[in-house]
N, C-alpha and C positions, 0 to 999 in steps of 0.2 A: 603486663596489664593491657597495653595497647593492642597487642596481638590477639588476646582473648576477646576484647571488646569488638575488634574488627571482625573476627570470625563470627561472633554472635550476631552482629548486624547483618553480615552476608547470609548467615544461616536463616535469619528471620525473613530476609528478602526472598530467599529461595522458597520459603514456606508461605509466602504471601502474607506474612504477619507484619504489615507495614507500620502499625502503631508501635509495636515492640521494637522494630528496627529504628524508628525515629527516636524513641526514648533512649535506647542503648547508645545510639550514635551521638546523641547530645552529651551523654556521659563521656564518650570517647573524645569529643571536641573540647569538653571542659578540662579533661585531664591532659590531653595532648593537642593543643590548638595549632593545627597546621592546615594549610590550604588543601592538601590532599584529603584530610579528614573532613573538611568542609565540603569537598566535592561529594564524598560519600553521603553526608547528611543531606545535601541538596538532592541527590539522586533518590534518597528515601522519600523525601517530600514529593518529588515528581512521580514516583510510583504510586503515591497516595493521592494523586490528583490535587496537590497543593502547590501549584506552580508559583503562586505569589510568595510562598515561603522560600522556595529555592531562589527566586528573583532577589529577595532582600539579602539572603545569605551570600550570594556570589557577586553581588554588585560591586564593581571596582577590582575584582580579581584579574590577574593577568596570565595565569597559566593556560595553556592551550585547551586542556580538557575543561577547565573552569569556564572558559569563554564559550565552549560548545554547550555545556549544560545551562549556562546563563541565557544563551540565545534560544535554547529550547523552551525555557520557562517564559521568555519574552514572547516567543511565537504563540505559545498557548494562551497568553494573556492579550494577544493582538497588539503588542508593542513592536511592530515590525521594524521601525527605524532603529530602535535599540538593539534588536536581534541582529540586524545587518551590521551595525557598528561593532558588535561583539565578534562577529565572524570575520569582518574585514575592517580592522582598525584604520581610521583615517590617517593616523600618524605612521602607519606601517603598510603602505599600499602594496608592497611586494610580499607581505607575510603570507605564509601557506595557510589555507583554510584548515581549521582544526578538525580532527576526527575523520580525516580521509573522505571516503565515499559518503558517509552519513552527513558530514559537514557540507559537502557540495550539494547533496540532496536538499538539506534544510535551507541552504542559501537559494537554491533554485525555487523552492516554494515561496520564499520571501519575495524574490523578484517577480514571480508570477502574480502574487496577490497585490503587488505594488505596480502592476501594469508595465513591467519591463520584460517583454516577451523574449527578446533576443538574449538577454543576460540569463534568463531562466533556462532557456534551451541550452545555452553553453554549459551551465553548471549541472544540469541533468545529464548531459552527455559526458561531462567530466566524471560524474559519479559512476556511470556505466563503464567508462574506460578503466576506472580503478577496480570496480567490482562488477564483472559482467553478469552476476546473478542478482543485481539489485533491480528486481522487477518493478518496484514502486517508481523508480526513475523512468523506466520505459513507459509505464502507464501514463505518467505526467506528460511525456513527450507525445504520446498518442492523443491525449486530451487537447494538447496545444496544436495538434495537426502537424507536428514537426518530426515525427518518428521516421527513421529510415526503415527499410524493409527488415523484417525480423531475421531473415536469412543472413543479412549483413551484420546486424547487431550481435546475434548469437551464433555467428559463423566461425570460420577458421581462426580469425584473429582473436576472438574471445576464447576459443579453446586453447590457443597457444599461450595467451595471457594467463589463463587459469593454470595450465600445466606448469608454466614457469614459476608462478607463485607457489603452487602446491609442492613442486619439487624442491624449491628453495626452503620452504617450510619444513618439508620432510627431511631434507638434508641436515638442517640445523637441529631438528628434534632428534634425529638418529644419532648424531655426534654426541649430543648431550646425554642421550640415553645410554650409549656405550660407555661414556665416561662415568656415569652414575653407577653402572654395573661394576666397573673396575673398583671404584671407591667402596661399593658395598662389600665386595669380596675382601678388600683390605680391612674394612671395619670388622667383618666377621672373624678374621684371623686375630685381630687385636682383642677380641672378646673370647678367644679360644674356641672358635666355631669353624675350624679349618675344613670340617667335613660337610658343612652346610652347603646345599646346592643353591644355585641362584633362585630357583622357584621357591624353595623353602625360606630363603632369606626374604623374598618378597612377601611371603605370607606373614613372616614375623614383622616386616615393616608395616604391613597393612593392619596389624592389630592395634586396637585402641590403646592410648597411653594409659588409661586407667587400669588396663590389664597387666601393666608392667610394674611390679612392685619395686619400691625403693628409688623411683625416678624423681629427682627433685630438679626444679628449674630455677636458674638464676635470672633475676631481672636486671642484672648489671651487665652492660656491654662496654666495649672499648670507647673511650671518649665521652662516656656519660650519655650517649644517645640511647633512647628507648627503642625497644624492638618493634618490628612491624612485619606482618606476614605478607607473603606474596601468594595469595590464594590462587589456585588453579581453577577456581570456579568461574562462572560466567561473569562475575563482577570484576574481572581483570581490567575491563575497559575503563573503570574509574581511576585506574592508576597508571595511565600511559603518558603522564606528563613528567618531564624531568624535574628533579628536586634540587634546590640550591644546596642541599646537604651532600650531594654526591661527590663533589670535588674535594670535600674536606675529609673523606674517608678512604681516599684512594690507596693509602699506605697501610691500611689495617689488614692484618693477617686473617685468613679464613678461619671460621670456627672449627672445632674438632670434628673428626669424621663420625663420632658416635651419634651425631644428630640424625643419622639415617634410621635409628631405631625409634624416632619420635615423629614419624610422618603424620600421624593422625592428631597429635596434640599440638598445642601452641608452641611454635618454635621461638624461644626467647633468646636465641643466639644471633638474631638478625642484627645487622650492623647499622642500618640506616633507619631514621625515623620515617622516611618516605617509603611508601609501599609501591611506588611506581616500578614496573618491570624495567623500564629503561634506566631509571635512576639506580636501580640495584646493579644492573650490568655495569653502569659507569663506575659505581663505587667499589665494585669487587673485582673488576677485570681491567685495572689500569696498567698492569704489568704487560710487557710485550706478549702478544698472543697471535695465533694464526687466525686470520679473519675468515670466517666461514660464509657469512652472508652480509651483504652491505646493509648497514643499520638503517639507511633511508628506506630500503625495501621492507625491512622488518617493521618499520613504523607504519608503512602502508598496509602490510599484512595484518598488523595489530589493530587496524581501525575497527571499531565496534559500534553497534547500535545501543543507545542508552536503554531502551526499554526491553532488551532481551532478558526475559526472566530465566535465569540459569537453573538448570537442574543439577542434581548432585552427582558427584563423581564417585565411582567405585574405588574403595580403598585398596583393592587388589592392584590397581594400576598406578598407585601413588609413586612407586619406585620408578615406573617408566615415564610418567608424564609430569611428575612434580618439578622436574628441573627446567622445564620449558617456561621461562618467564617472559620471553619476548614475543610470544604469539599465544593467542587464546587457545587453550587445549580443547579438543573435542570431548564432550562429556559422555562417559560410558555408564549407562544405568545397568541395573541388575540383570536385565534380560538381554544385554549385549547390543542394544541399539544405541545410536549416537545422536546427540543433539548439540548444536554448536551455534556460534555467532552467525547472525544473518549477514553481517557486513565484513566478515573476514574472508579475504580472497579465497583461501583454500578451505577453511574450516566450515564454511557454509556448504561447500561441496561435500565435506566429510559426512555430514549427517545423512546424506542420501547414498553416497558411494560406499559407506561402510556396511550398508545393509546387504550388499551383494558380495562383500569381502569374504574370501575363504582362506587366504593365506595369512594366518595369524601366528605370531611367534608364541611358542608355548602351547601349541594345539594339542600336545600329548597330555596336557593337564586332565582333560576329560577322561583319559584312559587310566590315570593313576588313582590308586586308592588313597584318598585323603579323608581326614575326619570331616564329616558333614557339617558339624557345628562350626569348625574352622572355616569351611568354604562359605557358609552363610554369613559368617562374620566378615569375611573378606568382601562379600558383595553387599554388606550393609552400607547404604549410602546415606546414613543419617547425619553425617558430617563430611565436609570436603577436606581434601588434602591441603595443608599449608606448606608451600615449598620453602626450602631453606635459602638463605641469602647467598650461598656459594653455588647455587645452581648455575648461574651464568658463568662461573669460572670453569665449569666443566668443558666449555668450548675449547679453552686453551689446553686442557688436559686430555682431549680426545686423541686417539691413536691416528697416526698419519694415514694408515691404510683405510680407516673409516672415512676420512674426508676425501680421499682420492677415488672413491668408488663411483662408477658411472651409474646414475639412476635412470637412464633412459633406455638401457638395453632391455631386451625381453627377459622377463623373470626377475628383474631387479626389485628390491623391496625398499619401502620408505616407511618412516614412522610418522603417523598422523594421529595426534591426540593421544599418544601412548599406545597405539596399536600398529603393529607391523602389517603392511598390506602390499600387495603386488602392484608395481608401478604401471604395468600394462592394464591391469584391471581398473586402476584409478583413472587412467586416461580414457578407458572405455566408459566408465561411469560419467566422466565429464561430458563426453560426446552425447551420451544418452540424455543427460539433463539439458544440455544446450539444444538438442534436437526437440525435446518436449517444449522448452520455452520458446523455441523458434515457431512452432506451430501455434501455441497459445498466443504469442505476441503478434503473429501475422493476422490471426483472427481478430484480435482486439484492435489492431491498427486499422483494419478494413472497416470494422464497426464504427470507429471514431471518424472515419472518412465517409460514413454512411453508404459504403458499398456493402450493403447488408447481405445480399444474396451470395456474394463472393465470400464474405465472412462465414456464412453458414456452411459453405462448401469446405472451407478450411477446417472448421470445427469438426466436421464429419471425418476428417483424417486422424483425429485423436484416437488413442486406444480406448477401448470400451470403458475401462475402469476410470479413466480421466474424464471422458465425456459425461459420464453419469455422476458428476460431482456438482454440488450446489452452485459453485461459481460459474462453471461452463454452461450449465443449463440456464442460469440467469442471463448470461450473455446471449444465449440462443433466443431466449424470450424477448430480450431487448431488440434483437435484430428483427424478429417477426413483428414486434410492435412498430418499428420504424417502417416496415413494409406494409403496414396497415392490415396485417393478417392476424386479427385479434384472437381468433379461435386457436390458431397454432401457438400464438404467444401464451394464451391461457394454459394450453397443454404443457408447454415447456416450463412455465413458472410453477405449475402444479407438481411436476416432477422434481423441480428444484426444491420445493417445500418438503417433499417426501424424502429427498436425499439429505437435506440439511434443514430440519425444522427449526433449528436454533439460529440460523443465519438470516439476516435482514437484507442481504445483498439483492438489489433490484426490486424489493417489495413495494417501493414507491411507484415504480413503473407498472408493476403487476396490478396495483389498485387502480391505476388509470386505465389499464386494459379492461378490467371488470366494469369500470365506469362507462366505457364506450360500449361494452356489451350489454349494459343495463342489467347486470347480474347483481341486483341489490342484496339478495340473501348471501351470496358468496362473498360480496364485498364487506358486508357487515361482519360476517364470521372472520374474515381475514383481519379486519381492523381490530377486533377484540383479541384475536390470537396474538397479533403483534404487540398490542398494548400490554398483554399479560406476559409476553416474552421480555420486552424491554420498553418501559414507558419513558425512558430517557433518550430514545433513538428518534431522530427526525422522520425516519421512514414510517414509524408507527403512527405519528400524528398526520402525516400526509395521507395515509390510508384512511384514517378517521375523517379527515377533511373531505376526501373524495366521496366517502359514504354520505355525509351530510349534503354535499353538493349535488349528488344524484337525487336526493330528496327535495331539491330546490330550496334548501335552507342555507342560503349563501352566507348569511351573517355568522352562523355557527361554524360553517366550513372555513370561513376566513379566520376565525379565532384559532381553529386547529392548525391551520397552515402557519399562522403567526407563532404558535407554540413551537412548531418545528424549526422556524427561523431562530427563535430564542434559544433553543437547545444547540443549534449549530448554525452560526451566522454565515458559514461558508457552504451551506448546503444549497446549491444553485436552484435545484428544481422546486424547493419550497418557496423561494422568492417568486418564481414563475407562476406557481399555483396561486399565490396571493394575488398576483396581477390578474389572473383569469377571474378570480372572485370579485375583485374590485370592478372589472369590466362588467360582470354580470349585475353588479349593483349600480352600474353607470357612474362610478366614481373614477373618472378617467385620470384625474390628477394623481391620485395615489396609485392607480394602476401603472402609470408611466414610471413612477418612482420605484415600484417593485421590480418592473422589468429591467430598469437601469441598474438596480442593485444586483440582479442576477448576472447582467453582462459585465459588471465590474469584477465579479468572481470568475466568470468563464465567458470570454468574449465570443466563443464559438458555440454558445448555447442558442441554437437557431430558434427554439421555441419562443424566446423572449424577443428576438427580432421580429418574428411573426406577430407576437402580441402587440408590439408597438405599431407595427404596420396596420393592424386591425383598428387600433384606437384612432390613428390619424385618418384611416379610411372612413370610419364612422363620423369623424368630425369634418369630413370632406376636404381634408388637407392632403390632396392627392400626391403632390410632389414629395412631401415627407413620407407618405405611405409607400410610394414607389421606392424611395431610398432604403427603407427598413426591410421591405419585402425582398429587394434585390440583395441586401446584405445576407439575409437568411438563405436566399437561393444560392449564393456563392458558397456558403458553408455546406448546405445540403442540396446539391443540384438534382437530387432524385425525388424530392418531395412534391408529389402531385398537388397537395393542398396549397403550398406556397406558390407554385407555378400558376395555379388557378386564380388566386387572388392578385398576383402580379399582373396576369393578363387582364383581369377586371379593372385594375387601376389604370393600366395603359389604355384601355378602352375609354375610361372616364377622362383621360388626358387627350382624347381624340387621336390616339396613335393606334388605329385599328389594325394595321398590317402587323405591327409588332405584337399586338394583343392576340391576333389569330395564330401567329407562329408559337407564342408561348402556350396558348391553350391546346394546340396540337401536341406539343411536348407533354403537357400534363395528361392528356388522354392516353398517349402511348405509355406513360409511366405507370398509370393505374387505370385500367379500363373500367374498374368497378366503382371508381369515384364519380359521383354524379355531378359534382360542382363544375369541372371544366366543360363538360358537355352542355350543361345548362347555360353557362356563360357564353359559350360559342353560339348557341341558339339565340341568345339575347342579342349578341353583336350582329348576327345575320338578320335578325328582325329589324334592328336599327338601320341596317343597310338595305332594307326592303327585299331581302332574299327570303321570302316567306316559305317557299316550297322546301328549300334545303333546311330551313330552321325547323319546320314541322317534321321532316324526316328524322332529324336528330332527336327531337322530343319523343317521337314514337318509339325510337330505339331506347331512349332513356327510361321510358315507362317500364321496360322489362327489368332494368337494373334497380329502379327505385319506384315500385308501383304505389307506394303510399306517401310520395313526396308531393305535398300540395302545391308547391311552387311550380312544378312541371305543368300541372293542369291549369294553373292561373296564367302562365305564359302562353300556353296554347289558346286559352280563351282570348287573350289580347291579340294574338295573331289572327284568329278567326274574326275578331271585331274589325281589325284593319282591312280584312278582305271582305267586309260587309256580310259575313256569314253569321248572323246574329243568333240563330237557333243553336248552332254548334258552340258558339261563344258562351251562350247562357248555360249550356250543358256542362262545359268544362269549368266555368266559374262555380257552378253548383257542386261539382265533384271536388273541387279544391276546398270548399267550405265543409263538405262532409268529412274530410280528412283531419279536421280540427287543428288548423294551423295556429300560430301564435296570435295574440291579440292585435299586434301591429299588422300582421298579414290579413287578418279578418277585416280590419278597417279598410285596407287597401283594396281587397277583393270586392267588398260591398260598394265602395266608391266607384269601382269599374263597372259594376252591374248597373248602378244608377245612371251612369253615363253611356250605357250600352248603345242607345239610339242617337247619341250626340255624334255628329261627324267629327272625324279626327282633326280637321282644320280648325273647327271651332274649339275643340277640347284643348288644342295646343295654345290657343289664345286666352284661355280662361286662367 
């Protein structure tokens, strides 16, 4: 009964029928209350976005996988202290972080959001060292500004690490596969099938149990322990914790060989109540055996990601892959492509490497005439294989010649997820994957360091098919946005929308691009499209908020940005946009709170440092303003806008030489930005260098012909030079360009005092 219920739960999870999985798993836990089954129930709730249920189920549990699942539920509920305590128990300071790379990644996130940057960096690097293909960890390192060059992270060391893991995995799998084949032939003879070929035997094994008449299953096992399957599906990760039952069953004899004919049905000859791969190996291989792979390495290889939705395995491969219970098997679907665990050192590679695989065992099958119905049945992946309890014992029964084979020679073959593939091709596939990740990683790293032009150059090195994907085009759009090239950013984001209309990656930045371009129609259309795509995504509400902000409806815009924060409290940009709207409403106190909230999530979010600097500048708290502008400048030393305002603050602090140097840098960084040139002219005017100031303003008129402030400043300079007619002309031009109400009042006051000498005006 336990085996059937477990398979039913896993089948429901694979089909995204989470409510059914929860219901059936509750029946499983009621019938067989074990911590392993509680892990499965908690994972069902986590799949169904019910972290609070998983939290209460696993609270107080001690098994490693239970602690990882409990920490995941705590993290989703923002109970970061409890999540950390689950991953790193205070009474066990030297305990290993559960679930390998995924555990280190989760712990890194916890440290990041609790403002412990060094610890976060350490654990993200640990995750990458365990699994070089954990891209999410490298992304976090880039965001923290602590990522090494991608050529180092995804270089030779990563390739050697992957090859080592992959070959170990393949060696263990191949030995178990060969042992299974030997047992299959013995079983065939026992049933009077001496003439059955291995291929035909596999076809028979792949047939559904319900197609074999007269098969009856006994629910009784030695010692009274109920049976438990070791599914080869993607849910293996839920069972990688040792069971206390393991040592009690070490002397139990393996079940009869005829189990090989029941691969698709529930295997009720299982010996242990725990479905953990490790516990099954411990319980069935206690006799002296030849050790093929160090079990500590197998545990590392077996680390899995919780939310990997497993696809179904072809029953044709059940005889080849069903025995591998120590490593998550690559899933082979009906069309021959593979999908595997993200966080398995070798199997994540398998999903890509197998696509280019040509050397498969049994390739002559396609040339043999077999019944089409039988072939379809073999490829029917409506249910996954349940491996037998004695699969681990095949290690000890493997032939000496199989274990001594060198897998590193040219043309050697290894078994990966039930498929024989050429070792040299596997190594080639690893190199290709790491090379691709190296290019993507270097581009992303440079973007996070705001070396945006360099990042664009790196992205151009990508193959055409990868460059024209939604994620890459969004990164290109973000790079152009940081370079203040809004038209190019608009073009890149438009291509990203066309490539992946369902993806919301970077759409919050795209809405800001359209805001700056004042493309109100395109922005409105984008916002409506995003809301219709996913109204629970913060990017959708950021776009909607920018749409209202462009219409000067700041209160409604603020409500939309607050909705984005409500949906995802860790979405940094939404907090920053809230701050901008508070500043527009002159609610500086709440604006400061919003910017500080953004910086608590991401201390390198320079936009919030800039926002705080602007608030303090408007409040004439120039020392505070300088500090925040300088913090933003250290993060993004190529931002012309930050350099411009930093120069303005330095001028207000009477540090004119530093101000002029900073403004010169700003002008060189972006010659199209009118702000640094305007501020430089303003400083020159205060230093009574009128000719040079007018020369700069004349040049500035070409870049910003409709900027009223330029004409107003020229009017002030002409007034200081007692050229009243020209001064009046430029003041009039400034008013004609419809400046803001504050600027209008300032210009009219200057006109009224046009004939008042400067000495008297200064004393007024």
